[in-house]
Structures are given as C-alpha cells and as structure tokens.
N, CA, C and O atoms as a GROMACS GRO file, in nm:
protein
  264
    1MET      N    1  -3.321  -0.010   1.170
    1MET     CA    2  -3.292   0.058   1.080
    1MET      C    3  -3.122   0.112   1.094
    1MET      O    4  -3.033   0.118   1.009
    2SER      N    5  -3.124   0.160   1.285
    2SER     CA    6  -2.998   0.261   1.293
    2SER      C    7  -2.901   0.187   1.313
    2SER      O    8  -2.789   0.237   1.301
    3LYS      N    9  -2.912   0.075   1.341
    3LYS     CA   10  -2.817  -0.044   1.342
    3LYS      C   11  -2.697  -0.083   1.232
    3LYS      O   12  -2.574  -0.084   1.239
    4LYS      N   13  -2.800  -0.115   1.118
    4LYS     CA   14  -2.771  -0.141   0.991
    4LYS      C   15  -2.691  -0.046   0.973
    4LYS      O   16  -2.571  -0.069   0.959
    5PHE      N   17  -2.755   0.119   0.968
    5PHE     CA   18  -2.696   0.239   0.896
    5PHE      C   19  -2.574   0.247   0.994
    5PHE      O   20  -2.494   0.307   0.923
    6ASP      N   21  -2.510   0.224   1.114
    6ASP     CA   22  -2.414   0.215   1.189
    6ASP      C   23  -2.311   0.124   1.146
    6ASP      O   24  -2.198   0.158   1.112
    7GLU      N   25  -2.358  -0.001   1.150
    7GLU     CA   26  -2.286  -0.123   1.098
    7GLU      C   27  -2.192  -0.079   0.942
    7GLU      O   28  -2.074  -0.106   0.924
    8ALA      N   29  -2.279  -0.012   0.850
    8ALA     CA   30  -2.250   0.026   0.727
    8ALA      C   31  -2.166   0.123   0.701
    8ALA      O   32  -2.073   0.122   0.621
    9GLN      N   33  -2.211   0.227   0.787
    9GLN     CA   34  -2.063   0.312   0.814
    9GLN      C   35  -1.928   0.256   0.884
    9GLN      O   36  -1.816   0.295   0.852
   10LEU      N   37  -1.954   0.153   0.990
   10LEU     CA   38  -1.829   0.093   1.052
   10LEU      C   39  -1.766   0.018   0.933
   10LEU      O   40  -1.643   0.021   0.929
   11ASN      N   41  -1.834  -0.054   0.827
   11ASN     CA   42  -1.736  -0.111   0.699
   11ASN      C   43  -1.707  -0.024   0.631
   11ASN      O   44  -1.587  -0.024   0.602
   12GLN      N   45  -1.768   0.062   0.585
   12GLN     CA   46  -1.690   0.148   0.509
   12GLN      C   47  -1.608   0.278   0.552
   12GLN      O   48  -1.556   0.347   0.464
   13LEU      N   49  -1.598   0.306   0.666
   13LEU     CA   50  -1.471   0.336   0.743
   13LEU      C   51  -1.367   0.210   0.775
   13LEU      O   52  -1.261   0.249   0.823
   14ASN      N   53  -1.376   0.112   0.762
   14ASN     CA   54  -1.302   0.011   0.800
   14ASN      C   55  -1.229  -0.052   0.608
   14ASN      O   56  -1.149  -0.142   0.583
   15GLN      N   57  -1.290   0.027   0.528
   15GLN     CA   58  -1.229  -0.056   0.355
   15GLN      C   59  -1.131   0.071   0.331
   15GLN      O   60  -1.031   0.064   0.259
   16VAL      N   61  -1.173   0.189   0.400
   16VAL     CA   62  -1.083   0.343   0.392
   16VAL      C   63  -0.979   0.359   0.456
   16VAL      O   64  -0.902   0.449   0.424
   17LYS      N   65  -0.949   0.263   0.580
   17LYS     CA   66  -0.852   0.267   0.669
   17LYS      C   67  -0.724   0.269   0.591
   17LYS      O   68  -0.705   0.201   0.490
   18VAL      N   69  -0.608   0.382   0.665
   18VAL     CA   70  -0.488   0.334   0.566
   18VAL      C   71  -0.412   0.373   0.659
   18VAL      O   72  -0.443   0.463   0.737
   19ILE      N   73  -0.273   0.292   0.661
   19ILE     CA   74  -0.193   0.285   0.757
   19ILE      C   75  -0.084   0.408   0.743
   19ILE      O   76  -0.057   0.421   0.624
   20PRO      N   77  -0.034   0.474   0.798
   20PRO     CA   78   0.024   0.562   0.807
   20PRO      C   79   0.135   0.532   0.725
   20PRO      O   80   0.136   0.417   0.681
   21ARG      N   81   0.254   0.625   0.685
   21ARG     CA   82   0.387   0.549   0.630
   21ARG      C   83   0.456   0.674   0.694
   21ARG      O   84   0.443   0.796   0.708
   22ASP      N   85   0.554   0.547   0.730
   22ASP     CA   86   0.672   0.559   0.828
   22ASP      C   87   0.776   0.636   0.756
   22ASP      O   88   0.885   0.580   0.746
   23TYR      N   89   0.764   0.756   0.702
   23TYR     CA   90   0.899   0.847   0.664
   23TYR      C   91   1.038   0.828   0.698
   23TYR      O   92   1.126   0.840   0.612
   24SER      N   93   1.065   0.797   0.824
   24SER     CA   94   1.205   0.789   0.824
   24SER      C   95   1.233   0.671   0.828
   24SER      O   96   1.330   0.662   0.903
   25ILE      N   97   1.210   0.594   0.800
   25ILE     CA   98   1.281   0.394   0.679
   25ILE      C   99   1.318   0.502   0.582
   25ILE      O  100   1.249   0.597   0.546
   26PRO      N  101   1.442   0.468   0.546
   26PRO     CA  102   1.472   0.486   0.372
   26PRO      C  103   1.405   0.417   0.279
   26PRO      O  104   1.320   0.333   0.311
   27SER      N  105   1.436   0.446   0.149
   27SER     CA  106   1.387   0.341   0.056
   27SER      C  107   1.465   0.282   0.010
   27SER      O  108   1.576   0.325   0.041
   28LEU      N  109   1.467   0.178  -0.068
   28LEU     CA  110   1.586   0.095  -0.090
   28LEU      C  111   1.591   0.201  -0.290
   28LEU      O  112   1.496   0.244  -0.354
   29SER      N  113   1.672   0.202  -0.308
   29SER     CA  114   1.730   0.217  -0.456
   29SER      C  115   1.740   0.105  -0.547
   29SER      O  116   1.801   0.133  -0.650
   30GLU      N  117   1.696  -0.017  -0.538
   30GLU     CA  118   1.671  -0.077  -0.659
   30GLU      C  119   1.561  -0.182  -0.558
   30GLU      O  120   1.565  -0.194  -0.435
   31CYS      N  121   1.451  -0.261  -0.669
   31CYS     CA  122   1.335  -0.310  -0.632
   31CYS      C  123   1.417  -0.460  -0.575
   31CYS      O  124   1.507  -0.518  -0.636
   32GLU      N  125   1.366  -0.495  -0.462
   32GLU     CA  126   1.380  -0.626  -0.410
   32GLU      C  127   1.307  -0.749  -0.464
   32GLU      O  128   1.343  -0.842  -0.390
   33GLU      N  129   1.229  -0.792  -0.548
   33GLU     CA  130   1.143  -0.833  -0.614
   33GLU      C  131   1.246  -0.866  -0.795
   33GLU      O  132   1.266  -0.983  -0.829
   34CYS      N  133   1.275  -0.797  -0.847
   34CYS     CA  134   1.299  -0.756  -0.992
   34CYS      C  135   1.415  -0.694  -1.016
   34CYS      O  136   1.477  -0.687  -1.122
   35GLY      N  137   1.445  -0.642  -0.890
   35GLY     CA  138   1.604  -0.546  -0.896
   35GLY      C  139   1.640  -0.440  -0.985
   35GLY      O  140   1.756  -0.408  -1.014
   36ASN      N  141   1.496  -0.368  -1.044
   36ASN     CA  142   1.484  -0.238  -1.163
   36ASN      C  143   1.520  -0.133  -1.012
   36ASN      O  144   1.518  -0.138  -0.889
   37GLU      N  145   1.554  -0.037  -1.132
   37GLU     CA  146   1.561   0.086  -1.007
   37GLU      C  147   1.470   0.150  -0.980
   37GLU      O  148   1.391   0.185  -1.068
   38ILE      N  149   1.458   0.177  -0.881
   38ILE     CA  150   1.356   0.255  -0.826
   38ILE      C  151   1.362   0.419  -0.827
   38ILE      O  152   1.448   0.473  -0.757
   39PRO      N  153   1.264   0.505  -0.912
   39PRO     CA  154   1.281   0.620  -0.913
   39PRO      C  155   1.285   0.729  -0.803
   39PRO      O  156   1.195   0.735  -0.719
   40GLN      N  157   1.405   0.828  -0.805
   40GLN     CA  158   1.373   0.883  -0.694
   40GLN      C  159   1.237   0.939  -0.649
   40GLN      O  160   1.213   0.906  -0.533
   41GLU      N  161   1.150   1.005  -0.699
   41GLU     CA  162   1.014   1.020  -0.705
   41GLU      C  163   0.945   0.933  -0.573
   41GLU      O  164   0.877   0.978  -0.480
   42ARG      N  165   0.988   0.792  -0.602
   42ARG     CA  166   0.889   0.709  -0.591
   42ARG      C  167   0.979   0.678  -0.435
   42ARG      O  168   0.918   0.625  -0.342
   43GLN      N  169   1.122   0.714  -0.421
   43GLN     CA  170   1.171   0.684  -0.318
   43GLN      C  171   1.159   0.739  -0.193
   43GLN      O  172   1.162   0.690  -0.080
   44ALA      N  173   1.138   0.902  -0.254
   44ALA     CA  174   1.130   0.972  -0.147
   44ALA      C  175   0.996   0.938  -0.052
   44ALA      O  176   0.985   0.981   0.063
   45LEU      N  177   0.912   0.869  -0.107
   45LEU     CA  178   0.796   0.841  -0.029
   45LEU      C  179   0.839   0.773   0.115
   45LEU      O  180   0.770   0.785   0.216
   46GLY      N  181   0.946   0.710   0.111
   46GLY     CA  182   1.012   0.637   0.229
   46GLY      C  183   0.953   0.525   0.277
   46GLY      O  184   0.840   0.501   0.320
   47ALA      N  185   1.056   0.460   0.261
   47ALA     CA  186   1.006   0.289   0.312
   47ALA      C  187   0.974   0.194   0.187
   47ALA      O  188   0.924   0.083   0.202
   48VAL      N  189   1.013   0.259   0.037
   48VAL     CA  190   0.957   0.174  -0.074
   48VAL      C  191   1.084   0.045  -0.061
   48VAL      O  192   1.201   0.061  -0.027
   49THR      N  193   1.028  -0.059  -0.093
   49THR     CA  194   1.065  -0.138  -0.117
   49THR      C  195   1.080  -0.222  -0.301
   49THR      O  196   1.162  -0.302  -0.347
   50LEU      N  197   0.969  -0.162  -0.357
   50LEU     CA  198   0.914  -0.228  -0.505
   50LEU      C  199   0.904  -0.161  -0.553
   50LEU      O  200   0.846  -0.066  -0.501
   51CYS      N  201   0.960  -0.145  -0.728
   51CYS     CA  202   0.894  -0.076  -0.801
   51CYS      C  203   0.814  -0.114  -0.821
   51CYS      O  204   0.776  -0.230  -0.801
   52VAL      N  205   0.729   0.031  -0.899
   52VAL     CA  206   0.616   0.046  -0.920
   52VAL      C  207   0.499  -0.056  -0.996
   52VAL      O  208   0.377  -0.043  -0.985
   53ASP      N  209   0.591  -0.190  -1.097
   53ASP     CA  210   0.548  -0.279  -1.162
   53ASP      C  211   0.524  -0.376  -1.062
   53ASP      O  212   0.424  -0.447  -1.054
   54CYS      N  213   0.635  -0.374  -0.976
   54CYS     CA  214   0.610  -0.493  -0.874
   54CYS      C  215   0.516  -0.455  -0.731
   54CYS      O  216   0.462  -0.538  -0.659
   55LYS      N  217   0.516  -0.390  -0.724
   55LYS     CA  218   0.395  -0.316  -0.604
   55LYS      C  219   0.253  -0.331  -0.655
   55LYS      O  220   0.166  -0.364  -0.574
   56SER      N  221   0.223  -0.309  -0.785
   56SER     CA  222   0.127  -0.350  -0.900
   56SER      C  223   0.085  -0.496  -0.860
   56SER      O  224  -0.014  -0.533  -0.798
   57ILE      N  225   0.184  -0.564  -0.913
   57ILE     CA  226   0.119  -0.690  -0.874
   57ILE      C  227   0.116  -0.747  -0.731
   57ILE      O  228   0.031  -0.833  -0.710
   58ALA      N  229   0.193  -0.713  -0.632
   58ALA     CA  230   0.177  -0.750  -0.512
   58ALA      C  231   0.028  -0.729  -0.465
   58ALA      O  232  -0.032  -0.807  -0.392
   59GLU      N  233  -0.030  -0.597  -0.524
   59GLU     CA  234  -0.167  -0.559  -0.436
   59GLU      C  235  -0.268  -0.626  -0.540
   59GLU      O  236  -0.382  -0.652  -0.501
   60GLN      N  237  -0.234  -0.653  -0.657
   60GLN     CA  238  -0.344  -0.760  -0.740
   60GLN      C  239  -0.357  -0.895  -0.666
   60GLN      O  240  -0.467  -0.932  -0.625
   61ARG      N  241  -0.226  -0.980  -0.646
   61ARG     CA  242  -0.222  -1.040  -0.523
   61ARG      C  243  -0.300  -1.086  -0.456
   61ARG      O  244  -0.360  -1.193  -0.469
   62ALA      N  245  -0.308  -0.984  -0.350
   62ALA     CA  246  -0.360  -0.941  -0.222
   62ALA      C  247  -0.521  -0.908  -0.224
   62ALA      O  248  -0.595  -0.900  -0.127
   63ARG      N  249  -0.551  -0.891  -0.353
   63ARG     CA  250  -0.701  -0.822  -0.352
   63ARG      C  251  -0.761  -0.999  -0.424
   63ARG      O  252  -0.872  -1.048  -0.440
   64GLN      N  253  -0.654  -1.036  -0.443
   64GLN     CA  254  -0.696  -1.199  -0.485
   64GLN      C  255  -0.770  -1.296  -0.374
   64GLN      O  256  -0.877  -1.355  -0.375
   65TYR      N  257  -0.657  -1.284  -0.273
   65TYR     CA  258  -0.672  -1.326  -0.168
   65TYR      C  259  -0.772  -1.292  -0.076
   65TYR      O  260  -0.807  -1.380   0.002
   66ARG      N  261  -0.831  -1.171  -0.070
   66ARG     CA  262  -0.948  -1.158   0.039
   66ARG      C  263  -1.061  -1.221   0.061
   66ARG      O  264  -1.132  -1.189   0.155
   0.00000   0.00000   0.00000
C-alpha cells in the first residue's frame, strides 16, 4: 500500500513540475508564428515568442501528442 501511495505522489509531483522562466531573455515584440504584436504585459514575462492565440494552439497540439 505504501509503495502505491509513493508512486502516486511521484506521478502527481511530475505532473505539476514547472520549469522556472528565465527573465533575462528578452521577449519578442511580434509573434514568431503569425507576426501579430505581442502585448507589453505579455512581453514583461520574459522569453515570450508567441502571442496568446498561437501559444494556446501550441499547447493544444502538445497535449494531443502526449
């Protein structure tokens, strides 16, 4: 029973792991996919290369291929 609990905890931790964002890398002002302008608020996050719409599409595609 304890082993199953440990495995379940590890699986849950692996699902919520987040890679820290590198704020030292500047964001683009235009989306590298569609060329639309990236809002200043989003650029402030650092290392942003896609607009919200393109990022959403990329995340949906990534979920499909898991």
